C-alpha positions in Angstrom: 0.0 0.0 0.0 1.4 3.4 -1.0 1.0 6.0 1.7 -0.2 9.5 0.7 2.1 12.3 1.7 -0.3 13.6 4.3 -0.7 10.2 5.9 3.1 9.8 6.0 3.5 13.2 7.8 0.9 12.1 10.4 2.7 8.9 11.1 6.1 10.6 11.4 4.6 13.3 13.8 3.0 10.6 15.9 6.2 8.6 16.2 8.1 11.8 17.0 5.6 12.6 19.8 6.0 9.1 21.3 9.8 9.1 21.1 10.3 12.7 22.2 7.4 13.8 24.5 6.4 17.4 23.9 6.1 18.0 27.7 9.8 17.3 28.5 10.6 19.2 31.7 13.7 21.4 32.0 15.9 20.1 34.8 19.0 21.4 36.6 20.8 18.8 38.7 23.0 20.2 41.5 25.4 17.4 42.3 28.6 16.3 44.2 29.5 13.2 42.1 29.6 10.6 43.9 28.7 7.1 42.9 25.0 7.4 43.5 25.1 10.9 41.9 26.5 9.3 38.8 23.6 6.8 38.8 21.1 9.6 39.3 22.6 11.7 36.5 22.6 8.9 34.0 19.0 8.0 35.0 18.0 11.6 34.3 19.9 11.7 31.0 18.1 8.5 29.9 14.6 9.6 30.8 12.5 11.1 28.0 10.5 13.2 30.4 13.5 15.4 31.1 15.5 17.9 29.2 18.6 18.2 31.4 19.8 21.7 30.9 22.7 21.8 33.4 24.7 20.1 36.1 26.0 22.5 38.7 28.7 21.0 40.9 29.0 21.3 44.7 31.6 19.8 47.0 30.5 17.0 49.2 31.3 13.4 48.4 34.5 14.8 46.9 36.2 18.1 46.7 34.9 20.6 44.1 37.5 20.1 41.4 37.2 16.3 41.5 33.4 16.7 41.4 33.7 18.9 38.3 36.0 16.4 36.6 33.6 13.6 37.4 30.5 15.5 36.1 32.3 16.2 32.8 33.3 12.6 32.4 29.7 11.4 33.1 28.1 13.6 30.5 30.8 12.7 28.1 30.2 9.0 28.7 26.5 9.6 27.9 27.4 11.6 24.7 25.7 14.6 26.2 28.1 17.5 25.8 25.0 19.7 25.2 24.4 19.7 28.9 26.1 22.6 30.6 28.4 21.6 33.5 29.4 24.4 35.8 31.6 24.6 38.9 30.0 26.1 41.9 30.9 26.7 45.6 34.2 25.4 46.8 33.3 24.9 50.4 30.2 25.0 52.7 28.9 28.3 53.9 30.0 28.1 57.5 32.1 25.0 58.2 34.9 22.9 56.9 34.1 20.5 54.1 33.6 16.8 54.9 34.3 14.4 52.0 33.2 10.8 51.6 35.8 9.0 49.7 35.4 6.2 52.3 32.0 5.4 50.7 32.6 6.4 47.1 36.2 5.5 46.4 39.2 7.8 46.1 37.9 9.5 42.9 34.3 9.5 44.0 33.4 7.0 41.3 34.2 3.7 42.9 37.8 4.1 41.7 36.6 3.5 38.1 38.7 5.5 35.6 36.4 6.8 32.9 37.8 8.1 29.6 38.9 11.7 29.5 35.9 14.0 28.9 35.2 15.3 25.5 33.0 18.0 27.1 34.2 21.3 28.5 33.0 23.2 31.6 30.6 26.1 31.3 32.3 29.3 32.4 29.4 30.4 34.6 29.6 30.2 38.4 27.1 27.4 39.2 24.7 29.5 41.3 24.7 32.3 38.6 23.9 29.7 36.0 20.9 28.6 38.1 19.7 32.2 38.4 20.1 32.8 34.6 18.3 29.7 33.6 15.4 30.2 36.0 14.8 33.7 34.5 15.3 32.4 31.0 12.7 29.6 31.6 10.3 31.0 34.3 8.1 28.3 35.9 9.7 25.6 33.8 12.8 24.5 35.7 12.8 21.6 38.1 15.8 21.8 40.5 17.1 18.5 41.7 19.8 19.0 44.3 21.4 15.7 45.2 24.4 17.1 47.2 24.8 19.6 50.0 22.6 22.6 49.4 25.3 25.3 49.2 24.8 26.2 45.5 21.1 26.5 45.8 21.4 28.6 49.0 23.9 30.9 47.2 21.6 31.3 44.2 18.4 32.1 46.2 20.3 34.4 48.6 21.7 36.4 45.7 18.4 36.5 43.8 15.3 35.7 46.0 13.1 36.3 43.0 14.0 32.9 41.5 12.1 30.9 44.2 8.6 31.6 42.9 9.9 31.2 39.3 11.1 27.6 39.8 8.6 24.9 38.9 9.6 22.6 41.7 12.5 21.5 43.9 13.2 17.8 44.6 15.9 17.4 47.2 17.8 14.3 48.2 18.6 15.1 51.8 17.4 14.9 55.3 15.5 12.2 57.3 12.7 12.1 59.8 13.7 8.9 61.5 17.4 9.0 62.1 20.5 9.9 60.1 23.2 8.1 58.1 26.0 10.3 59.4 25.2 10.1 63.1 22.0 9.5 65.2 20.0 12.2 63.5 21.7 13.9 60.5 21.7 12.9 56.8 25.0 13.6 55.0 23.9 16.2 52.5 22.2 18.4 55.2 25.0 17.7 57.7 27.6 19.0 55.2 26.0 22.4 55.1 23.2 22.9 57.6 23.1 26.7 57.2 22.6 26.3 53.4 19.9 23.7 54.0 18.1 26.1 56.4 18.1 28.8 53.7 16.7 26.5 51.1 13.9 25.0 53.2 12.8 28.6 54.0 12.9 30.0 50.5 9.1 29.7 49.7 9.4 27.5 46.5 6.1 26.6 44.8 6.8 23.0 45.6 9.6 21.3 47.6 9.9 17.5 48.0 12.3 16.0 50.5 13.5 12.5 49.6 15.3 11.5 52.8 17.9 8.9 53.6 15.4 7.0 55.7 13.2 6.3 52.6 16.2 5.7 50.3 17.4 3.1 52.7 14.2 1.2 52.2 14.9 1.3 48.4 17.8 -1.1 48.0 19.7 -2.2 44.9 20.6 -5.8 45.5 22.8 -8.4 43.9 19.7 -9.7 42.0 19.3 -6.3 40.5 23.0 -6.2 39.7 22.7 -9.5 37.8 19.8 -8.1 35.8 21.8 -5.0 34.9 24.8 -7.1 33.9 22.7 -8.9 31.4 23.0 -5.9 29.1 26.3 -4.3 28.0 27.2 -0.8 27.0 29.4 2.0 28.3 26.8 3.4 30.7 25.4 0.0 31.8 28.9 -1.5 32.5 29.9 1.7 34.4 26.9 1.6 36.7 27.2 -2.2 37.2 30.8 -1.8 38.3 29.9 1.0 40.7 27.0 -1.0 42.1 29.3 -3.9 42.7 31.7 -1.7 44.5 28.9 -0.4 46.7 27.5 -3.8 47.4 30.9 -5.2 48.3 31.4 -2.3 50.7 27.9 -2.8 52.2 28.7 -6.5 52.8 31.4 -5.4 55.3 28.7 -3.6 57.4 26.0 -6.3 57.0 23.8 -4.4 54.6 21.4 -6.4 52.3 21.8 -3.9 49.4 22.9 -0.4 48.6 20.5 2.5 49.2 19.4 4.4 46.1 19.8 7.8 47.7 20.2 10.2 44.7 18.6 8.0 42.0 15.4 7.9 44.1 15.2 11.7 44.1 15.5 11.7 40.3 12.9 8.9 40.1 10.5 10.9 42.3 10.9 13.9 40.0 10.2 11.7 37.0 7.2 9.9 38.5 5.8 11.1 41.8 4.0 7.8 42.3 7.3 6.0 43.2 7.1 7.8 46.6 4.5 8.6 49.2 4.7 12.1 50.7 3.2 13.9 53.6 3.1 17.7 53.9 5.2 18.8 56.9 6.9 21.9 58.3 10.7 21.1 58.1 13.3 23.1 59.9 17.1 22.4 60.0 19.0 22.3 63.3 22.1 24.4 63.0 23.3 24.7 66.6 22.7 21.5 68.6 25.7 19.6 69.9 24.3 16.3 69.0 21.6 17.4 66.5 23.4 19.8 64.1 22.2 19.0 60.6 18.9 17.3 61.7 15.8 17.9 59.6 13.2 18.5 62.2 9.8 17.7 60.7 6.5 18.7 62.3 4.2 15.9 61.4 1.2 17.6 62.9 2.0 21.1 61.5 1.1 22.5 64.9 2.8 23.9 68.0 1.4 24.7 71.4 1.2 28.4 72.3 2.6 29.2 75.8 1.7 32.4 77.7 3.1 33.7 81.0 1.1 32.9 84.1 2.7 33.9 87.3 6.0 32.0 87.7 5.3 29.6 84.9 3.5 29.3 81.5 0.1 28.1 80.5 -0.7 26.3 77.3 -3.3 28.7 75.8 -4.0 27.1 72.5 -2.5 25.3 69.6 -1.2 27.2 66.6 -1.0 25.9 63.1 2.3 26.1 61.2 2.5 26.2 57.4 4.1 23.1 55.8 7.1 23.9 53.6 7.9 20.5 52.2 6.4 17.3 50.8 8.3 14.8 52.9 8.7 11.3 51.5 7.5 8.7 54.0 7.6 5.6 51.8 8.7 4.4 48.4 7.5 1.8 45.9 10.9 0.3 45.7 10.0 -2.4 43.2 8.4 0.1 40.8 11.4 2.5 41.0 14.1 -0.1 40.6 12.3 -1.5 37.5 12.3 2.0 36.1 16.0 2.5 36.9 17.2 -0.7 35.5 15.1 -0.6 32.3 16.2 3.0 31.5 19.9 2.3 32.2 19.7 -0.8 30.0 18.2 1.5 27.3 14.7 -0.2 27.2 
């Protein structure tokens, strides 16, 4: 059957719409790469829902220069030199940097040596690039910070008008049921609590907190590794090698799998149904001797009002407080891991 020109055009347009969704969301990932950062970045780059505009680099898992080198190598591995990669802050706002080569390998990428990057760094300062892109694409940018929040805090402090112009913010950080650094604090928040406090109080249209507590219920296991290893390619082999490094490290501590910290945040931005959230007021502890870096979540969004009465106080009433975050309280781990593996395998 010979197709008429009009019919052929319709078929081509339909295929184009299916292959390249018209509603692709513009994304900026702020990252400290990092093994799980690398997994998260490659998940985003392999997701048709996203148009990744930029990676802005923050120190955390590794020092800033190593993080920039890693980010450039990751986008080069994916053949995505169209993605801007910009260096950002060199240290936290108000404390010394704590790096995590213990968990991520000496180079932050499980000691895997990727080929030299074919991409070059964007000359912008990371927070300035965020400001510029938010103004260029008002109400279109999804910010996904998966490292300490220093760059985001610098950007919104320099230009507070960007907060209402961002579409949404999806943070990997915090916890409402214990930390992964100490008893209460999660690593990204712990590495710059002052920056985190600024970000949680910046009045974004929507902020989702994907905490370590939920990520630690979303485990990549050796069964998942075998499934990933069934396919081969530069990205698949790289992620499989990193996952094996993390699983081997976890074995030493009796873990049954490796938590999908940063990838789950990207997954939640792709498809909100992979997590369950509850609206809460979240504040960041910046002064406590044992609680610095804790994300303190008010599950009831209410506080008692105390008034003076002689030598003590009376509880007069209960005041409502405004939630500032959608806090993840559970994940559909199976659904997310199927998404992650299928997209990394290129399905």
